C-alpha positions in Angstrom: -30.7 -4.4 85.7 -33.2 -1.9 85.2 -32.9 0.9 82.8 -35.0 3.8 83.2 -35.9 5.2 79.7 -35.8 9.0 79.2 -38.6 11.0 77.5 -36.6 11.0 74.3 -35.6 7.2 74.4 -36.1 4.8 71.6 -39.2 2.3 71.6 -38.9 0.2 74.9 -37.9 -3.3 75.0 -40.3 -4.9 77.3 -43.5 -5.9 75.7 -44.4 -8.4 72.9 -43.5 -8.4 69.3 -46.0 -7.5 66.7 -45.1 -10.1 64.0 -46.9 -12.2 61.3 -45.9 -16.0 61.1 -44.7 -17.1 57.8 -46.8 -19.6 55.9 -44.2 -22.3 56.6 -44.4 -21.7 60.4 -47.3 -24.3 60.8 -48.2 -24.5 64.4 -48.0 -28.1 66.0 -50.2 -29.4 68.8 -47.9 -27.8 71.3 -48.3 -24.3 69.8 -44.7 -24.3 68.5 -44.2 -23.8 64.7 -43.1 -26.9 62.8 -39.8 -25.2 61.9 -38.7 -24.8 65.5 -36.2 -27.2 66.7 -37.6 -29.6 69.3 -37.1 -29.3 72.9 -33.9 -31.2 74.0 -34.2 -34.6 75.7 -34.2 -35.0 79.5 -31.0 -37.1 78.8 -29.0 -33.7 78.3 -26.6 -32.4 80.7 -28.3 -29.8 83.1 -25.5 -27.5 82.1 -26.2 -27.6 78.3 -30.0 -28.2 78.3 -32.4 -25.1 78.5 -34.5 -25.0 81.6 -38.1 -25.9 81.1 -39.9 -23.3 83.2 -43.6 -23.0 82.3 -43.4 -19.2 82.4 -41.1 -19.2 79.4 -42.1 -22.1 77.3 -42.2 -21.1 73.7 -45.7 -20.6 72.1 -46.7 -19.4 68.6 -43.0 -18.5 67.9 -42.5 -16.4 65.0 -39.7 -17.7 62.6 -39.6 -14.2 61.0 -39.0 -12.6 64.4 -36.3 -15.3 65.2 -34.4 -14.8 61.9 -34.6 -11.1 62.3 -33.1 -11.2 65.8 -30.3 -13.6 64.5 -29.6 -11.2 61.4 -29.4 -8.4 63.8 -27.4 -9.7 66.8 -25.2 -12.4 65.1 -22.4 -10.0 63.8 -22.2 -8.6 67.4 -22.2 -11.8 69.1 -19.7 -13.5 66.8 -17.5 -10.3 66.4 -14.9 -9.2 68.8 -14.8 -10.3 71.6 -16.7 -13.1 70.1 -18.2 -15.1 73.0 -20.7 -17.0 70.7 -20.0 -19.7 68.2 -22.0 -19.8 65.0 -23.6 -23.2 65.8 -25.1 -21.6 68.8 -27.9 -20.0 66.7 -29.1 -23.4 65.4 -28.4 -25.6 68.2 -31.5 -25.9 70.3 -29.5 -27.0 73.5 -27.5 -23.7 73.4 -28.5 -20.9 75.8 -28.1 -18.5 72.9 -30.8 -20.2 70.9 -33.2 -20.6 73.8 -32.8 -16.9 74.6 -33.3 -15.7 71.0 -36.3 -18.2 70.8 -37.9 -16.6 74.0 -37.4 -13.1 72.6 -38.9 -14.0 69.2 -41.9 -15.5 70.9 -42.8 -11.9 72.1 -41.0 -12.1 75.5 -38.7 -9.4 76.6 -38.9 -6.9 74.0 -41.6 -4.5 72.3 -39.5 -3.4 69.4 -41.3 -4.5 66.2 -38.9 -6.9 64.2 -39.0 -4.2 61.2 -37.0 -1.9 63.7 -34.5 -4.4 64.9 -32.7 -3.9 61.5 -32.9 -0.2 61.5 -29.8 1.7 61.7 -30.1 2.9 65.1 -27.2 2.2 67.4 -29.2 3.1 70.6 -32.2 0.8 69.6 -29.9 -2.0 68.6 -28.0 -1.7 72.0 -31.2 -2.1 73.9 -32.1 -5.2 71.9 -28.7 -6.5 72.7 -29.0 -5.7 76.5 -32.4 -7.5 76.6 -30.6 -10.5 75.0 -27.9 -10.5 77.6 -30.5 -10.2 80.4 -32.3 -13.2 79.1 -29.0 -15.1 78.6 -28.1 -14.5 82.2 -31.4 -16.0 83.3 -31.2 -19.0 81.1 -27.5 -19.9 81.6 -27.4 -19.2 85.5 -30.5 -21.6 86.5 -32.9 -18.7 86.6 -36.0 -21.0 87.6 -34.0 -21.9 90.8 -33.3 -18.3 91.7 -34.5 -17.0 95.2 -36.1 -14.2 93.2 -36.8 -14.1 89.5 -37.3 -10.2 89.5 -38.5 -9.2 86.0 -36.1 -11.5 84.0 -38.8 -13.3 82.2 -41.5 -10.6 82.3 -42.8 -8.5 79.4 -41.8 -5.3 81.4 -39.4 -3.1 79.6 -35.9 -3.6 81.3 -35.7 0.2 81.5 -38.8 0.0 83.9 -37.5 -2.6 86.3 -35.8 -0.2 88.7 -36.0 3.3 87.4 -33.6 5.2 89.8 -32.8 8.5 88.1 -32.3 10.1 91.5 -30.3 7.4 93.2 -26.6 6.7 93.8 -24.8 3.8 92.2 -24.1 2.6 95.6 -27.9 2.7 96.6 -28.7 0.0 93.8 -31.8 -2.2 94.6 -31.4 -5.9 93.9 -32.0 -6.9 90.4 -31.0 -4.6 87.6 -31.3 -0.8 87.4 -30.9 2.2 85.3 -30.2 5.6 86.5 -31.7 7.7 83.8 -29.8 6.8 80.7 -32.2 4.3 79.1 -29.7 1.7 79.3 -28.9 -1.1 81.9 -26.5 0.5 84.4 -26.5 -1.9 87.2 -26.9 -5.7 87.8 -27.0 -6.5 91.6 -28.1 -9.9 92.7 -26.0 -11.0 95.7 -27.1 -14.3 97.3 -29.8 -15.1 94.8 -28.9 -18.7 94.2 -27.2 -17.9 90.7 -25.5 -21.2 89.4 -23.1 -21.6 86.5 -20.1 -20.1 84.8 -19.7 -16.4 84.8 -21.4 -15.3 81.6 -19.0 -13.1 79.6 -21.9 -11.9 77.7 -22.6 -9.4 80.5 -19.6 -7.5 79.1 -21.9 -6.3 76.1 -23.5 -4.0 78.6 -21.4 -1.1 77.9 -23.2 1.2 80.1 -22.8 -0.9 83.1 -21.7 0.8 86.3 -22.4 -1.7 89.0 -21.9 -5.5 88.9 -22.6 -7.5 92.2 -23.0 -11.2 91.8 -21.5 -12.0 95.1 -22.6 -15.0 97.5 -23.7 -17.0 94.4 -22.5 -20.5 93.0 -20.7 -18.9 90.1 -17.5 -20.5 88.7 -15.0 -19.5 85.9 -12.8 -16.7 85.4 -13.0 -12.9 84.9 -12.9 -12.3 81.3 -10.0 -10.1 80.0 -12.6 -8.1 78.1 -13.6 -6.7 81.4 -11.5 -3.7 80.5 -14.1 -2.9 77.9 -16.5 -1.6 80.6 -15.1 2.0 80.8 -18.0 3.2 83.1 -17.7 0.3 85.8 -17.5 1.7 89.4 -18.4 -1.3 91.4 -17.5 -4.9 90.8 -18.0 -7.7 93.4 -17.8 -11.4 93.1 -17.3 -12.0 96.9 -18.0 -15.5 98.1 -18.3 -17.3 94.7 -16.1 -20.0 93.2 -14.7 -17.7 90.6 -11.0 -18.5 90.1 -8.0 -17.7 87.8 -6.0 -14.6 88.0 -6.9 -10.9 88.1 -6.8 -9.8 84.5 -4.3 -6.9 83.9 -7.2 -5.2 81.9 -8.8 -4.1 85.3 -6.2 -1.2 84.9 -8.4 0.0 82.1 -11.3 0.8 84.3 -10.6 4.5 85.1 -14.0 5.0 87.1 -13.7 1.8 89.3 -14.1 2.6 93.0 -14.8 -0.7 94.5 -13.3 -4.2 93.8 -14.1 -7.2 95.8 -13.1 -10.7 95.2 -13.1 -11.9 99.1 -13.4 -15.5 99.7 -13.0 -16.8 96.0 -10.5 -19.0 94.3 -8.6 -16.1 92.6 -4.7 -16.7 92.6 -1.6 -15.5 91.0 -0.2 -12.1 91.9 -1.8 -8.8 92.1 -1.2 -7.0 88.8 0.9 -4.0 88.6 -1.8 -2.3 86.4 -4.0 -1.9 89.5 -2.0 1.2 90.2 -3.8 2.8 87.2 -7.0 2.8 89.4 -6.8 6.2 90.6 -10.4 6.5 91.9 -10.5 3.1 93.6 -11.5 3.4 97.1 -12.0 -0.1 98.1 -9.8 -3.1 97.4 -10.8 -6.3 99.1 -8.6 -9.3 98.3 -8.7 -11.2 101.6 -9.2 -15.0 101.9 -8.1 -15.9 98.2 -5.1 -17.8 97.0 -3.3 -14.7 95.9 0.6 -14.8 96.3 3.6 -12.8 95.2 4.2 -9.3 96.7 2.3 -6.1 97.0 3.2 -4.1 93.9 4.8 -0.7 94.3 2.2 0.8 92.0 -0.5 0.5 94.9 1.2 3.6 96.2 -0.3 5.5 93.1 -3.9 4.7 94.1 -4.5 8.2 95.7 -8.1 7.6 96.6 -7.6 4.2 98.3 -9.4 4.0 101.6 -9.9 0.2 102.6 -7.2 -2.4 101.6 -7.6 -5.8 102.7 -5.0 -8.8 101.8 -5.2 -10.9 104.9 -5.6 -14.7 104.8 -3.5 -15.0 101.5 -0.1 -16.1 100.6 1.2 -12.6 99.8 4.9 -12.0 101.0 7.6 -9.7 101.0 7.5 -6.3 102.6 5.1 -3.6 102.4 6.2 -1.2 99.7 7.3 2.4 101.0 5.1 3.7 98.3 2.2 3.1 100.5 3.1 5.8 102.9 1.8 8.4 100.1 -1.8 6.9 100.7 -3.0 9.8 102.7 -6.7 8.7 102.5 -6.0 5.0 103.8 -8.1 4.2 106.6 -8.0 0.6 106.9 -5.1 -1.7 105.9 -5.3 -5.5 107.1 -2.6 -7.7 106.3 -2.6 -10.3 109.0 -2.0 -14.1 108.4 0.0 -13.6 105.4 4.0 -14.1 104.7 4.4 -10.2 104.8 7.2 -9.3 107.1 9.4 -6.2 108.0 9.2 -3.0 109.8 6.2 -0.8 108.9 6.7 1.8 111.5 8.5 4.3 109.2 5.4 4.1 106.9 2.5 4.4 109.3 3.8 5.1 112.7 5.7 8.3 112.2 3.2 11.0 113.4 4.2 12.9 116.4 1.4 11.2 118.6 2.7 7.8 117.4 -0.7 6.9 115.7 -0.9 5.2 112.2 -2.2 7.0 109.1 -4.8 4.1 108.8 -7.0 4.2 111.9 -7.4 0.3 111.5 -4.0 -1.2 110.9 -3.7 -4.9 111.4 -1.0 -7.3 111.1 1.2 -10.4 112.5 2.9 -8.2 115.1 2.1 -9.9 118.4 5.3 -10.5 120.4 4.0 -13.5 122.6 3.3 -16.9 121.4 5.1 -19.7 119.7 5.4 -18.0 116.5 7.9 -15.1 116.2 6.2 -11.9 115.0 6.8 -11.2 111.5 5.8 -7.6 111.4 7.0 -4.6 113.5 4.2 -2.3 113.8 4.3 -0.2 117.0 1.0 1.8 116.1 -1.2 -1.2 114.7 -4.7 -1.1 116.2 -4.6 -4.9 116.2 -1.6 -7.2 116.6 -2.1 -11.0 115.7 0.2 -13.8 116.2 1.2 -15.6 112.9 -0.9 -18.5 113.8 0.0 -20.7 110.7 1.7 -20.7 107.4 -0.9 -19.8 104.9 -0.7 -21.8 101.8 -2.1 -20.5 98.4 -2.9 -24.0 97.3 -5.2 -24.8 100.3 
């Protein structure tokens, strides 16, 4: 997540606070004010207890700074969509409390506490974004990541990866900005993130790319994903994410890449996916999806790559897909799809398909009868087994 602050941007969020401890905040022998909740015991569940990393241990925490952060962020975190319970602000075992405590200790933000309450929507959004980045670190076992990047540094998040001249598809690992002064990308594939998908990420309203693929992430895709109108790239490939594809994905008008490959995603492909007129890549293979391919897929005029193989999807390929003139790859082998696709893809004078890579269960030889008639498929596979969505 980096955000590259422009020359006119508000004060940065990366260095330490300038605060004055209140008289009641008497330091203990550990350097932590007496008002501050004690560190949770080792008997706590690892999923609930804060991680005790030396680089982020609290020291000389300002109660005033903590209280101001709570005052500023509580209405947002408890408002719609409301991912945070009120008790999280006082429960020292919560990731919310740990993140705020870390910020109040002068980590992760340089905005003076007097400015946190200022009526500046842009400044408050940047404080919120730094909170989200800290929450991602603490809730997803940050100390065990392959690389911590700058998540626990005092460097302004807007300076982590300043890529004003880069494409969203050319995103460095970590977090990035492309000149807006806000977090626009989080890309951490294969970085040993562990835990439940943090819905707090959805507070990053400027987010354009989210790639958490190949990590040990569980949970579901929040329906609030539809509140990220700038999202272009979403990948959870190779994670343990489950549940269904939210219908709210249809509210992402800029989405170009959607990848749920090799996950526990189940249910049917929502018809709302047909609203994604800019989507170029739809990778849903090796999942527990079932049902049929919705006819609305034929409305996705920009679609280039469409993979649904190794699923329990059934029925026939909708005739509306013949309208996808930009389609290059359509792979639907080892599914329950059947029927004759020649009229859809093999009607050109030279007998070639519209997609240059067309793969299905159309092999004639073998024990299993072919399910699909496709004279122009680039690859014909036998239907080797009955794919069960419950496997």
